[in-house]
PDB file of N, CA, C and O in Angstrom:
ATOM      1  N   MET A   1      -5.441   3.632 -11.935  1.00  0.00           N
ATOM      2  CA  MET A   1      -5.113   2.373 -12.553  1.00  0.00           C
ATOM      3  C   MET A   1      -5.927   1.280 -11.905  1.00  0.00           C
ATOM      4  O   MET A   1      -6.095   1.274 -10.685  1.00  0.00           O
ATOM      5  N   ASP A   2      -6.427   0.370 -12.684  1.00  0.00           N
ATOM      6  CA  ASP A   2      -7.206  -0.750 -12.197  1.00  0.00           C
ATOM      7  C   ASP A   2      -6.309  -1.965 -12.129  1.00  0.00           C
ATOM      8  O   ASP A   2      -6.006  -2.570 -13.158  1.00  0.00           O
ATOM      9  N   THR A   3      -5.880  -2.330 -10.939  1.00  0.00           N
ATOM     10  CA  THR A   3      -4.984  -3.471 -10.776  1.00  0.00           C
ATOM     11  C   THR A   3      -5.783  -4.740 -10.553  1.00  0.00           C
ATOM     12  O   THR A   3      -6.878  -4.698  -9.993  1.00  0.00           O
ATOM     13  N   ASN A   4      -5.246  -5.857 -10.985  1.00  0.00           N
ATOM     14  CA  ASN A   4      -5.917  -7.137 -10.850  1.00  0.00           C
ATOM     15  C   ASN A   4      -5.321  -7.972  -9.734  1.00  0.00           C
ATOM     16  O   ASN A   4      -5.516  -9.187  -9.708  1.00  0.00           O
ATOM     17  N   ALA A   5      -4.612  -7.363  -8.827  1.00  0.00           N
ATOM     18  CA  ALA A   5      -3.999  -8.103  -7.726  1.00  0.00           C
ATOM     19  C   ALA A   5      -4.039  -7.272  -6.460  1.00  0.00           C
ATOM     20  O   ALA A   5      -4.126  -6.045  -6.490  1.00  0.00           O
ATOM     21  N   SER A   6      -3.975  -7.973  -5.363  1.00  0.00           N
ATOM     22  CA  SER A   6      -3.758  -7.337  -4.073  1.00  0.00           C
ATOM     23  C   SER A   6      -2.762  -8.221  -3.333  1.00  0.00           C
ATOM     24  O   SER A   6      -2.447  -9.321  -3.786  1.00  0.00           O
ATOM     25  N   TYR A   7      -2.277  -7.751  -2.219  1.00  0.00           N
ATOM     26  CA  TYR A   7      -1.287  -8.494  -1.449  1.00  0.00           C
ATOM     27  C   TYR A   7      -1.763  -8.633  -0.022  1.00  0.00           C
ATOM     28  O   TYR A   7      -2.357  -7.708   0.532  1.00  0.00           O
ATOM     29  N   GLU A   8      -1.504  -9.800   0.586  1.00  0.00           N
ATOM     30  CA  GLU A   8      -1.703  -9.998   2.010  1.00  0.00           C
ATOM     31  C   GLU A   8      -0.333 -10.004   2.659  1.00  0.00           C
ATOM     32  O   GLU A   8       0.513 -10.843   2.350  1.00  0.00           O
ATOM     33  N   VAL A   9      -0.126  -9.066   3.556  1.00  0.00           N
ATOM     34  CA  VAL A   9       1.151  -8.941   4.259  1.00  0.00           C
ATOM     35  C   VAL A   9       0.920  -9.379   5.697  1.00  0.00           C
ATOM     36  O   VAL A   9       0.083  -8.809   6.397  1.00  0.00           O
ATOM     37  N   GLN A  10       1.660 -10.391   6.138  1.00  0.00           N
ATOM     38  CA  GLN A  10       1.523 -10.848   7.508  1.00  0.00           C
ATOM     39  C   GLN A  10       2.639 -10.258   8.335  1.00  0.00           C
ATOM     40  O   GLN A  10       3.820 -10.425   8.029  1.00  0.00           O
ATOM     41  N   ILE A  11       2.246  -9.560   9.394  1.00  0.00           N
ATOM     42  CA  ILE A  11       3.177  -8.961  10.344  1.00  0.00           C
ATOM     43  C   ILE A  11       2.793  -9.501  11.708  1.00  0.00           C
ATOM     44  O   ILE A  11       1.798  -9.075  12.295  1.00  0.00           O
ATOM     45  N   GLY A  12       3.577 -10.433  12.210  1.00  0.00           N
ATOM     46  CA  GLY A  12       3.229 -11.102  13.464  1.00  0.00           C
ATOM     47  C   GLY A  12       1.937 -11.879  13.284  1.00  0.00           C
ATOM     48  O   GLY A  12       1.834 -12.717  12.388  1.00  0.00           O
ATOM     49  N   ASP A  13       0.949 -11.605  14.128  1.00  0.00           N
ATOM     50  CA  ASP A  13      -0.352 -12.267  14.040  1.00  0.00           C
ATOM     51  C   ASP A  13      -1.358 -11.476  13.207  1.00  0.00           C
ATOM     52  O   ASP A  13      -2.507 -11.894  13.067  1.00  0.00           O
ATOM     53  N   THR A  14      -0.941 -10.347  12.659  1.00  0.00           N
ATOM     54  CA  THR A  14      -1.835  -9.465  11.918  1.00  0.00           C
ATOM     55  C   THR A  14      -1.635  -9.631  10.416  1.00  0.00           C
ATOM     56  O   THR A  14      -0.504  -9.678   9.933  1.00  0.00           O
ATOM     57  N   VAL A  15      -2.750  -9.719   9.680  1.00  0.00           N
ATOM     58  CA  VAL A  15      -2.696  -9.780   8.218  1.00  0.00           C
ATOM     59  C   VAL A  15      -3.275  -8.477   7.683  1.00  0.00           C
ATOM     60  O   VAL A  15      -4.389  -8.089   8.037  1.00  0.00           O
ATOM     61  N   ILE A  16      -2.515  -7.809   6.834  1.00  0.00           N
ATOM     62  CA  ILE A  16      -2.923  -6.530   6.252  1.00  0.00           C
ATOM     63  C   ILE A  16      -3.073  -6.725   4.753  1.00  0.00           C
ATOM     64  O   ILE A  16      -2.172  -7.260   4.107  1.00  0.00           O
ATOM     65  N   GLU A  17      -4.202  -6.297   4.187  1.00  0.00           N
ATOM     66  CA  GLU A  17      -4.398  -6.384   2.748  1.00  0.00           C
ATOM     67  C   GLU A  17      -3.983  -5.063   2.109  1.00  0.00           C
ATOM     68  O   GLU A  17      -4.438  -3.993   2.515  1.00  0.00           O
ATOM     69  N   VAL A  18      -3.119  -5.150   1.114  1.00  0.00           N
ATOM     70  CA  VAL A  18      -2.663  -3.980   0.372  1.00  0.00           C
ATOM     71  C   VAL A  18      -3.329  -4.036  -0.995  1.00  0.00           C
ATOM     72  O   VAL A  18      -3.058  -4.941  -1.783  1.00  0.00           O
ATOM     73  N   ARG A  19      -4.198  -3.073  -1.278  1.00  0.00           N
ATOM     74  CA  ARG A  19      -4.888  -3.015  -2.567  1.00  0.00           C
ATOM     75  C   ARG A  19      -4.312  -1.874  -3.397  1.00  0.00           C
ATOM     76  O   ARG A  19      -3.808  -0.889  -2.858  1.00  0.00           O
ATOM     77  N   GLY A  20      -4.395  -2.025  -4.716  1.00  0.00           N
ATOM     78  CA  GLY A  20      -3.940  -0.967  -5.599  1.00  0.00           C
ATOM     79  C   GLY A  20      -2.456  -1.003  -5.887  1.00  0.00           C
ATOM     80  O   GLY A  20      -1.916  -0.058  -6.463  1.00  0.00           O
ATOM     81  N   ALA A  21      -1.784  -2.080  -5.495  1.00  0.00           N
ATOM     82  CA  ALA A  21      -0.355  -2.209  -5.766  1.00  0.00           C
ATOM     83  C   ALA A  21      -0.129  -3.278  -6.828  1.00  0.00           C
ATOM     84  O   ALA A  21      -0.800  -4.310  -6.837  1.00  0.00           O
ATOM     85  N   ASP A  22       0.821  -3.020  -7.720  1.00  0.00           N
ATOM     86  CA  ASP A  22       1.170  -3.971  -8.769  1.00  0.00           C
ATOM     87  C   ASP A  22       2.449  -4.735  -8.458  1.00  0.00           C
ATOM     88  O   ASP A  22       2.670  -5.819  -8.998  1.00  0.00           O
ATOM     89  N   ALA A  23       3.293  -4.179  -7.593  1.00  0.00           N
ATOM     90  CA  ALA A  23       4.595  -4.783  -7.304  1.00  0.00           C
ATOM     91  C   ALA A  23       5.092  -4.289  -5.956  1.00  0.00           C
ATOM     92  O   ALA A  23       4.565  -3.324  -5.401  1.00  0.00           O
ATOM     93  N   TYR A  24       6.110  -4.959  -5.437  1.00  0.00           N
ATOM     94  CA  TYR A  24       6.769  -4.478  -4.223  1.00  0.00           C
ATOM     95  C   TYR A  24       8.265  -4.687  -4.357  1.00  0.00           C
ATOM     96  O   TYR A  24       8.719  -5.509  -5.153  1.00  0.00           O
ATOM     97  N   ALA A  25       9.026  -3.938  -3.576  1.00  0.00           N
ATOM     98  CA  ALA A  25      10.481  -4.006  -3.637  1.00  0.00           C
ATOM     99  C   ALA A  25      11.067  -3.535  -2.315  1.00  0.00           C
ATOM    100  O   ALA A  25      10.451  -2.737  -1.609  1.00  0.00           O
ATOM    101  N   PRO A  26      12.273  -4.033  -1.974  1.00  0.00           N
ATOM    102  CA  PRO A  26      12.942  -3.527  -0.780  1.00  0.00           C
ATOM    103  C   PRO A  26      13.319  -2.061  -0.971  1.00  0.00           C
ATOM    104  O   PRO A  26      13.706  -1.643  -2.062  1.00  0.00           O
ATOM    105  N   ASP A  27      13.203  -1.296   0.097  1.00  0.00           N
ATOM    106  CA  ASP A  27      13.480   0.138   0.047  1.00  0.00           C
ATOM    107  C   ASP A  27      14.188   0.510   1.352  1.00  0.00           C
ATOM    108  O   ASP A  27      13.578   1.081   2.255  1.00  0.00           O
ATOM    109  N   GLY A  28      15.468   0.184   1.443  1.00  0.00           N
ATOM    110  CA  GLY A  28      16.196   0.389   2.689  1.00  0.00           C
ATOM    111  C   GLY A  28      15.713  -0.602   3.730  1.00  0.00           C
ATOM    112  O   GLY A  28      15.713  -1.807   3.480  1.00  0.00           O
ATOM    113  N   ALA A  29      15.304  -0.121   4.884  1.00  0.00           N
ATOM    114  CA  ALA A  29      14.808  -0.990   5.951  1.00  0.00           C
ATOM    115  C   ALA A  29      13.337  -1.344   5.764  1.00  0.00           C
ATOM    116  O   ALA A  29      12.763  -2.072   6.573  1.00  0.00           O
ATOM    117  N   LEU A  30      12.727  -0.827   4.696  1.00  0.00           N
ATOM    118  CA  LEU A  30      11.305  -1.047   4.440  1.00  0.00           C
ATOM    119  C   LEU A  30      11.087  -1.920   3.204  1.00  0.00           C
ATOM    120  O   LEU A  30      11.949  -2.015   2.331  1.00  0.00           O
ATOM    121  N   THR A  31       9.930  -2.545   3.152  1.00  0.00           N
ATOM    122  CA  THR A  31       9.433  -3.167   1.924  1.00  0.00           C
ATOM    123  C   THR A  31       8.288  -2.285   1.476  1.00  0.00           C
ATOM    124  O   THR A  31       7.328  -2.082   2.220  1.00  0.00           O
ATOM    125  N   THR A  32       8.381  -1.761   0.268  1.00  0.00           N
ATOM    126  CA  THR A  32       7.405  -0.792  -0.228  1.00  0.00           C
ATOM    127  C   THR A  32       6.615  -1.389  -1.382  1.00  0.00           C
ATOM    128  O   THR A  32       7.173  -2.034  -2.269  1.00  0.00           O
ATOM    129  N   PHE A  33       5.301  -1.161  -1.354  1.00  0.00           N
ATOM    130  CA  PHE A  33       4.391  -1.619  -2.410  1.00  0.00           C
ATOM    131  C   PHE A  33       4.113  -0.444  -3.333  1.00  0.00           C
ATOM    132  O   PHE A  33       3.912   0.682  -2.879  1.00  0.00           O
ATOM    133  N   TYR A  34       4.105  -0.717  -4.642  1.00  0.00           N
ATOM    134  CA  TYR A  34       3.984   0.336  -5.644  1.00  0.00           C
ATOM    135  C   TYR A  34       2.842   0.077  -6.618  1.00  0.00           C
ATOM    136  O   TYR A  34       2.533  -1.069  -6.945  1.00  0.00           O
ATOM    137  N   ARG A  35       2.225   1.151  -7.073  1.00  0.00           N
ATOM    138  CA  ARG A  35       1.301   1.128  -8.203  1.00  0.00           C
ATOM    139  C   ARG A  35       2.130   1.545  -9.411  1.00  0.00           C
ATOM    140  O   ARG A  35       2.705   2.633  -9.431  1.00  0.00           O
ATOM    141  N   CYS A  36       2.188   0.682 -10.409  1.00  0.00           N
ATOM    142  CA  CYS A  36       3.028   0.926 -11.580  1.00  0.00           C
ATOM    143  C   CYS A  36       2.177   1.475 -12.718  1.00  0.00           C
ATOM    144  O   CYS A  36       0.956   1.321 -12.718  1.00  0.00           O
ATOM    145  N   ARG A  37       2.819   2.111 -13.678  1.00  0.00           N
ATOM    146  CA  ARG A  37       2.085   2.707 -14.790  1.00  0.00           C
ATOM    147  C   ARG A  37       1.809   1.677 -15.879  1.00  0.00           C
ATOM    148  O   ARG A  37       2.570   0.724 -16.046  1.00  0.00           O
ATOM    149  N   ASP A  38       0.742   1.867 -16.601  1.00  0.00           N
ATOM    150  CA  ASP A  38       0.384   1.061 -17.769  1.00  0.00           C
ATOM    151  C   ASP A  38       0.305  -0.427 -17.478  1.00  0.00           C
ATOM    152  O   ASP A  38       0.595  -1.238 -18.358  1.00  0.00           O
ATOM    153  N   GLY A  39      -0.080  -0.805 -16.271  1.00  0.00           N
ATOM    154  CA  GLY A  39      -0.244  -2.209 -15.952  1.00  0.00           C
ATOM    155  C   GLY A  39       1.046  -3.001 -15.872  1.00  0.00           C
ATOM    156  O   GLY A  39       1.012  -4.230 -15.817  1.00  0.00           O
ATOM    157  N   ARG A  40       2.180  -2.322 -15.864  1.00  0.00           N
ATOM    158  CA  ARG A  40       3.470  -3.008 -15.783  1.00  0.00           C
ATOM    159  C   ARG A  40       3.737  -3.434 -14.353  1.00  0.00           C
ATOM    160  O   ARG A  40       3.247  -2.808 -13.414  1.00  0.00           O
ATOM    161  N   ASN A  41       4.505  -4.487 -14.182  1.00  0.00           N
ATOM    162  CA  ASN A  41       4.900  -4.943 -12.853  1.00  0.00           C
ATOM    163  C   ASN A  41       6.333  -4.538 -12.545  1.00  0.00           C
ATOM    164  O   ASN A  41       7.002  -5.176 -11.731  1.00  0.00           O
ATOM    165  N   VAL A  42       6.806  -3.474 -13.196  1.00  0.00           N
ATOM    166  CA  VAL A  42       8.168  -3.000 -13.031  1.00  0.00           C
ATOM    167  C   VAL A  42       8.147  -1.711 -12.221  1.00  0.00           C
ATOM    168  O   VAL A  42       7.419  -0.772 -12.543  1.00  0.00           O
ATOM    169  N   VAL A  43       8.951  -1.678 -11.171  1.00  0.00           N
ATOM    170  CA  VAL A  43       9.052  -0.466 -10.358  1.00  0.00           C
ATOM    171  C   VAL A  43      10.079   0.447 -11.026  1.00  0.00           C
ATOM    172  O   VAL A  43      11.262   0.119 -11.115  1.00  0.00           O
ATOM    173  N   ASP A  44       9.597   1.601 -11.492  1.00  0.00           N
ATOM    174  CA  ASP A  44      10.480   2.578 -12.121  1.00  0.00           C
ATOM    175  C   ASP A  44      10.181   3.953 -11.540  1.00  0.00           C
ATOM    176  O   ASP A  44       9.454   4.063 -10.552  1.00  0.00           O
ATOM    177  N   VAL A  45      10.727   4.988 -12.134  1.00  0.00           N
ATOM    178  CA  VAL A  45      10.544   6.339 -11.584  1.00  0.00           C
ATOM    179  C   VAL A  45       9.099   6.806 -11.622  1.00  0.00           C
ATOM    180  O   VAL A  45       8.741   7.743 -10.909  1.00  0.00           O
ATOM    181  N   TRP A  46       8.262   6.179 -12.433  1.00  0.00           N
ATOM    182  CA  TRP A  46       6.861   6.582 -12.546  1.00  0.00           C
ATOM    183  C   TRP A  46       5.954   5.850 -11.565  1.00  0.00           C
ATOM    184  O   TRP A  46       4.766   6.161 -11.478  1.00  0.00           O
ATOM    185  N   ALA A  47       6.491   4.889 -10.830  1.00  0.00           N
ATOM    186  CA  ALA A  47       5.699   4.124  -9.870  1.00  0.00           C
ATOM    187  C   ALA A  47       5.308   5.009  -8.682  1.00  0.00           C
ATOM    188  O   ALA A  47       6.062   5.896  -8.279  1.00  0.00           O
ATOM    189  N   THR A  48       4.130   4.755  -8.137  1.00  0.00           N
ATOM    190  CA  THR A  48       3.605   5.492  -6.993  1.00  0.00           C
ATOM    191  C   THR A  48       3.611   4.601  -5.763  1.00  0.00           C
ATOM    192  O   THR A  48       3.135   3.468  -5.823  1.00  0.00           O
ATOM    193  N   ARG A  49       4.139   5.088  -4.653  1.00  0.00           N
ATOM    194  CA  ARG A  49       4.144   4.308  -3.408  1.00  0.00           C
ATOM    195  C   ARG A  49       2.725   4.184  -2.874  1.00  0.00           C
ATOM    196  O   ARG A  49       1.972   5.157  -2.821  1.00  0.00           O
ATOM    197  N   VAL A  50       2.379   2.957  -2.478  1.00  0.00           N
ATOM    198  CA  VAL A  50       1.055   2.688  -1.919  1.00  0.00           C
ATOM    199  C   VAL A  50       1.154   2.443  -0.417  1.00  0.00           C
ATOM    200  O   VAL A  50       0.360   2.981   0.354  1.00  0.00           O
ATOM    201  N   ALA A  51       2.129   1.630   0.003  1.00  0.00           N
ATOM    202  CA  ALA A  51       2.283   1.304   1.425  1.00  0.00           C
ATOM    203  C   ALA A  51       3.706   0.832   1.677  1.00  0.00           C
ATOM    204  O   ALA A  51       4.369   0.322   0.774  1.00  0.00           O
ATOM    205  N   SER A  52       4.172   1.004   2.907  1.00  0.00           N
ATOM    206  CA  SER A  52       5.495   0.517   3.306  1.00  0.00           C
ATOM    207  C   SER A  52       5.403  -0.117   4.684  1.00  0.00           C
ATOM    208  O   SER A  52       4.638   0.325   5.541  1.00  0.00           O
ATOM    209  N   PHE A  53       6.205  -1.169   4.879  1.00  0.00           N
ATOM    210  CA  PHE A  53       6.273  -1.866   6.158  1.00  0.00           C
ATOM    211  C   PHE A  53       7.727  -2.183   6.462  1.00  0.00           C
ATOM    212  O   PHE A  53       8.528  -2.380   5.548  1.00  0.00           O
ATOM    213  N   ARG A  54       8.071  -2.233   7.753  1.00  0.00           N
ATOM    214  CA  ARG A  54       9.433  -2.628   8.124  1.00  0.00           C
ATOM    215  C   ARG A  54       9.672  -4.059   7.686  1.00  0.00           C
ATOM    216  O   ARG A  54       8.919  -4.959   8.058  1.00  0.00           O
ATOM    217  N   THR A  55      10.712  -4.273   6.900  1.00  0.00           N
ATOM    218  CA  THR A  55      11.016  -5.603   6.366  1.00  0.00           C
ATOM    219  C   THR A  55      11.234  -6.616   7.486  1.00  0.00           C
ATOM    220  O   THR A  55      10.796  -7.760   7.363  1.00  0.00           O
ATOM    221  N   ALA A  56      11.889  -6.231   8.559  1.00  0.00           N
ATOM    222  CA  ALA A  56      12.175  -7.139   9.672  1.00  0.00           C
ATOM    223  C   ALA A  56      10.901  -7.642  10.340  1.00  0.00           C
ATOM    224  O   ALA A  56      10.919  -8.700  10.969  1.00  0.00           O
ATOM    225  N   ASP A  57       9.784  -6.902  10.216  1.00  0.00           N
ATOM    226  CA  ASP A  57       8.527  -7.289  10.851  1.00  0.00           C
ATOM    227  C   ASP A  57       7.668  -8.199   9.974  1.00  0.00           C
ATOM    228  O   ASP A  57       6.740  -8.835  10.475  1.00  0.00           O
ATOM    229  N   ILE A  58       7.963  -8.271   8.674  1.00  0.00           N
ATOM    230  CA  ILE A  58       7.130  -9.042   7.744  1.00  0.00           C
ATOM    231  C   ILE A  58       7.434 -10.525   7.869  1.00  0.00           C
ATOM    232  O   ILE A  58       8.587 -10.946   7.776  1.00  0.00           O
ATOM    233  N   THR A  59       6.381 -11.314   8.082  1.00  0.00           N
ATOM    234  CA  THR A  59       6.504 -12.762   8.149  1.00  0.00           C
ATOM    235  C   THR A  59       6.307 -13.386   6.772  1.00  0.00           C
ATOM    236  O   THR A  59       7.028 -14.310   6.393  1.00  0.00           O
ATOM    237  N   SER A  60       5.308 -12.867   6.010  1.00  0.00           N
ATOM    238  CA  SER A  60       5.064 -13.380   4.663  1.00  0.00           C
ATOM    239  C   SER A  60       4.313 -12.355   3.826  1.00  0.00           C
ATOM    240  O   SER A  60       3.630 -11.472   4.345  1.00  0.00           O
ATOM    241  N   ILE A  61       4.462 -12.502   2.510  1.00  0.00           N
ATOM    242  CA  ILE A  61       3.721 -11.689   1.553  1.00  0.00           C
ATOM    243  C   ILE A  61       3.088 -12.648   0.560  1.00  0.00           C
ATOM    244  O   ILE A  61       3.771 -13.490  -0.023  1.00  0.00           O
ATOM    245  N   LEU A  62       1.777 -12.518   0.369  1.00  0.00           N
ATOM    246  CA  LEU A  62       1.043 -13.377  -0.547  1.00  0.00           C
ATOM    247  C   LEU A  62       0.331 -12.521  -1.573  1.00  0.00           C
ATOM    248  O   LEU A  62      -0.451 -11.641  -1.214  1.00  0.00           O
ATOM    249  N   ARG A  63       0.597 -12.773  -2.865  1.00  0.00           N
ATOM    250  CA  ARG A  63      -0.087 -12.037  -3.940  1.00  0.00           C
ATOM    251  C   ARG A  63      -1.404 -12.735  -4.239  1.00  0.00           C
ATOM    252  O   ARG A  63      -1.443 -13.950  -4.436  1.00  0.00           O
ATOM    253  N   LEU A  64      -2.471 -11.970  -4.271  1.00  0.00           N
ATOM    254  CA  LEU A  64      -3.806 -12.491  -4.567  1.00  0.00           C
ATOM    255  C   LEU A  64      -4.264 -11.926  -5.895  1.00  0.00           C
ATOM    256  O   LEU A  64      -4.502 -10.723  -5.997  1.00  0.00           O
ATOM    257  N   ASP A  65      -4.393 -12.753  -6.911  1.00  0.00           N
ATOM    258  CA  ASP A  65      -4.903 -12.299  -8.205  1.00  0.00           C
ATOM    259  C   ASP A  65      -6.409 -12.213  -8.106  1.00  0.00           C
ATOM    260  O   ASP A  65      -7.061 -13.162  -7.672  1.00  0.00           O
ATOM    261  N   LEU A  66      -6.973 -11.072  -8.509  1.00  0.00           N
ATOM    262  CA  LEU A  66      -8.408 -10.854  -8.405  1.00  0.00           C
ATOM    263  C   LEU A  66      -9.157 -11.315  -9.652  1.00  0.00           C
ATOM    264  O   LEU A  66     -10.383 -11.425  -9.630  1.00  0.00           O
ATOM    265  N   THR A  67      -8.429 -11.587 -10.744  1.00  0.00           N
ATOM    266  CA  THR A  67      -9.055 -12.071 -11.969  1.00  0.00           C
ATOM    267  C   THR A  67      -9.160 -13.586 -11.887  1.00  0.00           C
ATOM    268  O   THR A  67      -8.156 -14.250 -11.631  1.00  0.00           O
ATOM    269  N   PRO A  68     -10.346 -14.155 -12.097  1.00  0.00           N
ATOM    270  CA  PRO A  68     -10.497 -15.608 -12.043  1.00  0.00           C
ATOM    271  C   PRO A  68      -9.591 -16.282 -13.074  1.00  0.00           C
ATOM    272  O   PRO A  68      -9.339 -15.728 -14.144  1.00  0.00           O
ATOM    273  N   ALA A  69      -9.108 -17.469 -12.749  1.00  0.00           N
ATOM    274  CA  ALA A  69      -8.212 -18.214 -13.635  1.00  0.00           C
ATOM    275  C   ALA A  69      -8.874 -18.539 -14.965  1.00  0.00           C
ATOM    276  O   ALA A  69      -8.182 -18.680 -15.973  1.00  0.00           O
ATOM    277  N   TRP A  70     -10.193 -18.662 -14.992  1.00  0.00           N
ATOM    278  CA  TRP A  70     -10.894 -19.035 -16.220  1.00  0.00           C
ATOM    279  C   TRP A  70     -11.177 -17.836 -17.132  1.00  0.00           C
ATOM    280  O   TRP A  70     -11.609 -18.007 -18.271  1.00  0.00           O
ATOM    281  N   ALA A  71     -10.931 -16.627 -16.625  1.00  0.00           N
ATOM    282  CA  ALA A  71     -11.216 -15.430 -17.422  1.00  0.00           C
ATOM    283  C   ALA A  71     -10.192 -15.272 -18.539  1.00  0.00           C
ATOM    284  O   ALA A  71      -9.017 -15.586 -18.348  1.00  0.00           O
ATOM    285  N   PRO A  72     -10.623 -14.789 -19.706  1.00  0.00           N
ATOM    286  CA  PRO A  72      -9.684 -14.597 -20.819  1.00  0.00           C
ATOM    287  C   PRO A  72      -8.723 -13.445 -20.576  1.00  0.00           C
ATOM    288  O   PRO A  72      -7.874 -13.161 -21.421  1.00  0.00           O
TER     289      PRO A  72
END
């Protein structure tokens, strides 16, 4: 799947870029990033886990759209 977004996850002083994820959701003690099917931003049974981080360690999550605002 070709996603048009990535996420910057800040954990303490470290910033980690998560690519290939369309959405994220809490998953117990973790925050998990998912690649969703058909370009949807909905986490369902068909979503694939891309990365997980301890929620207590996350300072911020920033979504970065890779498609320019002027693009159709």
